[in-house]
VMD Tcl script that draws the C-alpha trace (Angstrom):
set ca {
  {-3.95 80.84 -7.84}
  {-0.10 79.32 -5.98}
  {1.89 81.99 -6.54}
  {-1.32 84.05 -5.08}
  {-0.89 82.41 -2.15}
  {2.94 81.90 -1.45}
  {3.09 84.99 -1.67}
  {-0.29 85.76 0.67}
  {1.97 83.82 3.19}
  {5.47 86.30 2.58}
  {3.88 89.37 3.49}
  {1.96 87.86 6.12}
  {5.76 86.64 7.99}
  {6.92 90.39 6.30}
  {4.35 92.25 8.45}
  {5.11 89.51 11.87}
  {8.65 90.07 11.69}
  {7.77 94.31 11.68}
  {6.30 93.77 14.69}
  {8.01 91.20 16.21}
  {11.59 94.37 15.45}
  {10.79 97.49 16.68}
  {12.93 100.82 15.95}
  {14.21 102.58 18.64}
  {14.66 106.00 19.39}
  {18.00 106.06 19.82}
  {17.50 104.79 15.87}
  {19.05 100.95 17.19}
  {16.85 98.58 16.62}
  {15.17 95.86 19.01}
  {13.87 91.97 18.78}
  {10.87 91.04 20.83}
  {9.94 87.34 20.94}
  {6.67 86.40 19.15}
  {5.23 85.60 21.80}
  {4.22 87.64 24.81}
  {5.44 85.99 28.62}
  {2.12 85.07 31.13}
  {3.40 86.01 33.62}
  {4.48 89.80 32.08}
  {1.94 90.40 29.15}
  {4.78 91.63 27.72}
  {7.70 89.99 24.48}
  {10.53 88.73 26.02}
  {13.61 91.59 24.80}
  {16.24 88.48 22.00}
  {18.39 91.55 21.26}
  {18.66 94.92 20.09}
  {21.20 95.47 16.40}
  {22.39 99.04 15.32}
  {20.72 98.05 12.20}
  {17.44 96.09 10.39}
  {20.10 93.54 8.55}
  {21.49 92.35 11.71}
  {17.76 92.25 13.95}
  {16.60 90.35 10.60}
  {19.58 88.01 10.28}
  {19.21 86.95 14.01}
  {15.57 86.67 13.92}
  {16.24 84.50 10.76}
  {19.16 82.37 13.07}
  {16.58 82.36 16.27}
  {13.43 80.14 13.93}
  {16.46 78.02 12.29}
  {17.07 77.27 16.45}
  {14.18 76.45 17.05}
  {13.48 74.05 14.10}
  {16.50 71.82 14.01}
}
mol new
graphics top color blue
foreach p $ca { graphics top sphere $p radius 0.5 }
foreach p [lrange $ca 0 end-1] q [lrange $ca 1 end] { graphics top cylinder $p $q radius 0.2 }
display resetview
């Protein structure tokens, strides 16, 4: 049962991650905050990146910074 549980968490994280990284019409990728701003109801822009790998790397850096 343990491996299925882990697999479920990984897929849930990837779904959250891809909701926070969106592809723009220009072909770039933008990283948004997970939480919405209460005042505006929108997500904060955390950066625009030329490719998906750079956006994923920045998301990992943001999560690391929040915990350390």
